[in-house]
N, C-alpha and C positions, 0 to 999 in steps of 0.2 A: 553511386547516388545519381539520382536523374536530375539534370539541369530543366528545371520546370521553365525557366526564362528563354532557353533554346527551342523548347517545345513550341511554346507559345509564338515566338517569332518565325517558325518555319510553318506555322498554320495560319499566319495572317496575311492576307493579300495585300499588296500596295493600294494606297487611296488615290494614288496620282495616275493619270494617263499619258501614254507616250505614244508621241507620233513621229515617224521618220520623216523630216521634212526635206531631204534630198537624196534621192536614191535613183541609181541608172539600173532599173530592173532588165532592160532589154539587153545588159551586158552579163548578166547571172546565167552561168550555165544550167544549173539544177534550180528553178524557180519556185518549183512546188516545195522543195526543201526548205528554201530560204523564207517562203512565205509560213511555211508551218513553224520554223523555229522562231521568226518574229511574233506569230500569235502566242506562242509558249513563254516568249519574254513580256507578254501583255503590252505590245504594241498595238494600237488600235487602228491606225492609218498608216499608210504610206504615201507621200506625195512624191511620184515618179519625174523624172526630167529626162529628157533626150539632149542630145548634143549636136543635132542637125535635122534636116527633114525626115529622112529616113527613120532615125531614132525615135523621134517624137511621133512619127505615125505608130511605130511599133508599141510606143508608151500607151497611146491612145486604145490600139486594139486590146493590149494587157487590162487596160482599166474596164473595157467593156467584159472581157474575162472573168475578172476578179471582182466586178460590181459588188 
């Protein structure tokens, strides 16, 4: 028997928007894959942070790349 409730739930996109509010993107080895997975999970923005001057500079460079 077909479970119509399950079919409907799988076809409905969530109405909420997710923002990752604390990510150390400069530490991720495969950033392209991580960003693709975040988009697939309906994350609409990532607030990246660094832990020192160099990592913050890299975060700023990444922000320009993924604007």
